C-alpha atoms as one frame of an Amber mdcrd trajectory, in Angstrom:
protein
 141.070 233.641  80.588 141.411 233.728  84.090 139.743 236.437  85.931 141.828
 237.709  88.902 139.568 239.251  91.251 142.048 240.775  93.834 140.822 240.048
  96.578 140.325 236.791  99.009 137.342 235.419 101.066 139.577 235.656 104.184
 139.603 239.948 103.643 135.580 239.671 102.956 135.568 237.571 106.535 137.645
 240.396 108.400 135.911 243.271 106.817 132.649 241.524 107.537 133.632 241.065
 111.160 135.689 244.343 111.552 132.015 245.912 110.553 129.924 243.545 112.770
 131.540 244.485 116.080 132.719 248.249 114.980 136.261 247.729 116.228 139.145
 246.481 114.737 141.166 245.110 117.925 138.063 243.357 118.685 137.502 241.737
 115.421 141.476 240.839 115.444 140.723 239.034 118.539 137.408 237.118 117.330
 139.401 236.303 114.425 142.585 234.960 116.158 144.601 237.412 114.235 146.848
 240.160 114.752 145.245 243.866 114.648 147.572 244.764 112.101 146.624 241.979
 109.863 143.323 242.250 109.982 143.604 246.348 109.462 145.797 246.059 106.499
 143.422 243.271 105.111 140.654 245.575 105.206 142.697 248.536 103.836 143.847
 246.318 100.665 140.193 245.183 100.093 139.494 248.936  99.909 142.166 249.712
  97.259 141.055 246.720  95.293 137.569 247.590  95.172 138.128 251.323  94.741
 136.132 252.235  97.329 136.140 253.058 101.363 134.173 250.773 103.350 135.034
 251.703 106.781 135.532 255.075 108.942 138.435 255.090 111.401 137.419 257.031
 114.232 140.510 257.766 116.870 139.330 255.310 119.857 135.549 255.114 118.838
 136.282 252.178 116.510 135.033 251.779 112.952 131.764 252.600 110.930 130.279
 251.906 107.678 130.486 254.049 105.245 127.393 254.264 102.471 129.542 252.091
 100.185 130.818 250.026 102.991 127.071 249.417 104.014 126.225 248.260 100.604
 128.784 245.996 100.459 128.321 244.449 103.855 125.148 242.838 102.520 127.312
 241.196  99.285 129.760 240.013 101.269 127.605 238.385 103.743 126.022 236.586
 101.275 129.290 235.784  99.368 130.676 234.122 102.514 127.717 232.479 103.124
 127.765 230.521  99.607 131.410 229.969 100.204 130.320 228.119 103.086 127.913
 226.133 101.607 130.201 225.193  98.674 132.585 224.050 101.563 129.435 221.818
 103.252 128.791 221.048  99.927 132.027 219.636  99.089 132.779 218.209 102.351
 129.572 215.451 101.985 130.382 214.560  98.325 134.354 213.817  99.563 133.161
 211.998 102.742 129.451 210.616 101.903 128.046 207.732 100.269 124.688 209.344
  99.779 124.524 211.389  96.344 125.332 211.346  92.912 127.953 209.317  91.148
 128.871 209.329  87.529 130.053 205.969  85.904 130.602 204.809  82.808 130.568
 201.199  81.438 132.428 199.628  78.681 129.269 198.764  76.447 130.210 195.032
  76.217 130.677 194.624  80.110 127.417 196.552  81.102 124.878 193.547  80.143
 127.068 191.071  82.547 127.496 193.480  85.515 125.338 196.448  85.436 121.936
 194.735  86.824 123.979 193.125  89.749 125.503 196.138  90.200 122.033 198.129
  90.654 120.550 195.575  92.573 123.449 195.066  95.204 123.602 199.131  94.837
 119.684 199.729  96.208 120.570 196.679  98.833 123.706 198.256 100.202 123.830
 202.018  99.592 120.199 203.014  99.153 121.311 206.971  98.767 123.983 206.077
  96.300 122.535 207.690  92.818 124.338 205.596  90.041 124.327 207.841  87.024
 125.574 205.249  84.131 126.036 205.379  80.843 127.723 202.812  78.362 130.071
 204.009  75.770 133.090 202.493  73.492 136.441 202.619  74.605 137.442 205.460
  73.167 134.353 207.313  74.342 135.378 205.943  78.300 138.600 207.548  77.829
 137.233 210.837  76.173 134.773 211.236  79.207 137.199 210.494  81.711 139.314
 213.255  80.816 136.369 215.728  80.626 135.479 215.011  83.947 131.784 213.035
  82.968 132.855 210.199  84.842 134.554 209.205  88.186 135.142 205.954  87.461
 134.989 203.758  84.261 134.636 199.912  84.209 136.806 198.676  81.327 139.553
 196.189  80.861 143.062 196.934  81.623 144.218 197.100  77.686 141.820 199.506
  76.949 142.537 202.090  80.036 144.935 204.139  78.200 146.994 206.638  80.494
 144.012 206.331  82.869 144.624 205.184  86.122 143.659 201.483  86.394 142.268
 199.363  89.204 142.283 195.642  88.451 139.259 193.286  90.051 139.580 190.443
  88.246 141.644 188.489  85.925 139.797 186.768  82.935 141.254 184.319  80.316
 140.128 184.739  76.681 137.802 182.031  75.131 136.401 181.317  71.505 132.493
 181.564  71.053 131.210 178.900  68.722 127.826 177.868  67.240 126.806 174.918
  69.466 125.928 172.901  66.389 129.728 173.393  64.744 131.542 170.674  64.466
 134.520 172.175  65.998 132.960 172.958  69.047 133.156 169.577  69.947 136.975
 169.659  70.044 138.505 170.426  74.352 140.363 173.478  72.689 141.382 175.121
  69.328 144.075 177.112  68.051 143.760 180.429  66.861 144.855 179.506  63.368
 141.969 176.907  63.586 139.693 179.492  64.156 141.117 182.147  61.511 139.916
 180.061  59.068 136.519 181.522  59.351 135.281 185.196  59.943 135.967 186.577
  63.697 132.334 188.028  64.702 133.284 191.056  66.672 132.540 194.610  68.334
 132.753 197.705  66.146 135.023 199.311  68.395 138.232 200.212  67.306 140.070
 199.560  70.261 138.981 196.220  70.633 139.711 195.755  66.479 143.626 196.435
  67.552 143.344 194.195  70.663 142.642 191.140  68.369 144.866 192.182  65.504
 147.843 192.114  67.953 146.797 188.999  69.387 146.979 187.335  65.983 149.695
 188.964  64.736 151.780 188.390  67.937 151.384 184.665  67.319 152.185 184.793
  63.910 148.615 184.352  62.857 147.017 185.950  59.533 144.197 187.986  60.805
 140.523 186.544  59.767 138.230 188.560  58.065 135.797 190.301  60.379 132.234
 190.892  60.779 131.547 193.814  63.083 128.488 194.686  65.143 127.682 197.308
  67.822 126.015 195.117  69.631 127.133 192.211  71.801 123.464 190.351  71.862
 124.063 190.344  67.919 127.406 189.375  67.780 126.615 186.158  69.419 123.303
 185.611  67.196 125.419 185.802  64.424 128.212 183.090  65.851 125.240 181.116
  66.945 123.846 181.612  63.013 127.300 179.906  62.089 128.431 183.429  60.811
 131.692 182.846  62.605 133.523 182.829  65.699 133.670 185.174  68.560 136.196
 186.214  71.244 135.387 186.933  74.573 137.197 187.208  78.185 133.443 187.220
  79.910 131.100 184.194  80.086 127.280 184.648  79.477 125.177 182.718  82.300
 123.139 181.174  79.260 124.184 179.666  76.103 120.657 180.691  73.894 120.758
 183.870  71.859 117.691 186.166  71.574 116.594 184.647  68.085 116.813 181.219
  69.844 120.145 179.877  68.597 122.707 178.382  71.080 126.199 179.287  71.336
 128.918 177.750  73.254 132.382 178.292  74.965 135.898 176.780  73.984 139.055
 177.212  75.065 141.826 178.645  73.033 144.899 176.040  72.716 148.227 177.573
  73.403 149.464 180.852  74.981 146.343 183.671  74.621 146.158 186.788  76.700
 144.161 187.024  79.485 142.984 190.421  80.610 142.163 192.433  83.751 138.588
 193.734  84.317 138.353 196.866  86.354 137.851 200.142  87.156 139.894 203.269
  85.365 140.135 206.987  86.865 142.094 209.596  85.815 145.725 209.591  87.719
 145.690 212.596  89.428 141.713 212.211  90.839 141.105 210.915  94.091 138.310
 208.357  94.495 135.330 209.912  96.822 133.540 207.840  99.385 130.492 207.132
  96.829 133.109 205.737  94.190 134.657 203.543  96.963 131.317 202.129  97.760
 130.595 201.710  94.480 133.737 199.678  93.719 133.045 197.220  96.798 129.550
 196.484  95.160 131.637 196.066  92.061 133.943 193.719  93.167 130.539 191.326
  94.763 129.003 191.759  91.321 132.531 190.968  89.172 132.449 187.971  91.551
 128.833 186.944  90.703 128.978 187.965  87.227 132.410 186.271  86.209 132.091
 182.932  88.169 135.770 183.630  89.519 137.104 185.093  92.881 138.118 189.141
  91.928 141.249 190.127  93.242 141.278 191.527  96.850
């Protein structure tokens, strides 16, 4: 339920200034308003609060009633808080200093978050990134709940959020380096589907893979899921199956000493745009715009391709 206070900050300001100068006409001049406007506003405030605030003296201005004297202190404090709130809002809207809440798709964070943190320290030392990693569904939920200003994700995972692309990436297959098929210049989906697909346990990612196979008339392979990108790479290196990825790692080694290799996929396969998602009716802050510039540089570095201007 919304509380209807009935009075405004403008009415409080008119009351405070009238009480301070002791004259409605002088208060009106100071407030750049008409005398009738100020007088009516204060009288409405009295009716809405249920107490008389000022005593009107013919030709001698106004003085405070006992109730008015008590409420004057609170009115001044409330106006001071409102000014502080406005100043804080202005600072948040126009300054690159301060906190910025950002969500990262968990599979993208290992590639982009380290350079993002480094470049943020170098370029915007006063920008405080509050970052959390999440699945595709969690990212959208947290955007809608206002926990994030922006989320770093792919276009096909952005749902109804407004999406700003930074780079387009082709999909490639990931195989164990000692897999005989890894020597092929490219592989078709039907060849890959003969073995299990090792992928992240994210419903949105699984739906995307299923749609890709279905659209090309290939039966969806058996699926092995994991919550960790590095575990996925390790399973592929161990020969448990193949992976599908848009981003490329800087090295082929896995944590357990295995090795993977990237293989192009023959035929038409979907590309994906990597970028940021945000709520359609949200205006990006100066901190958000600064982060976007940093992310653009990190994307070019981490993906090895030129980002979209």
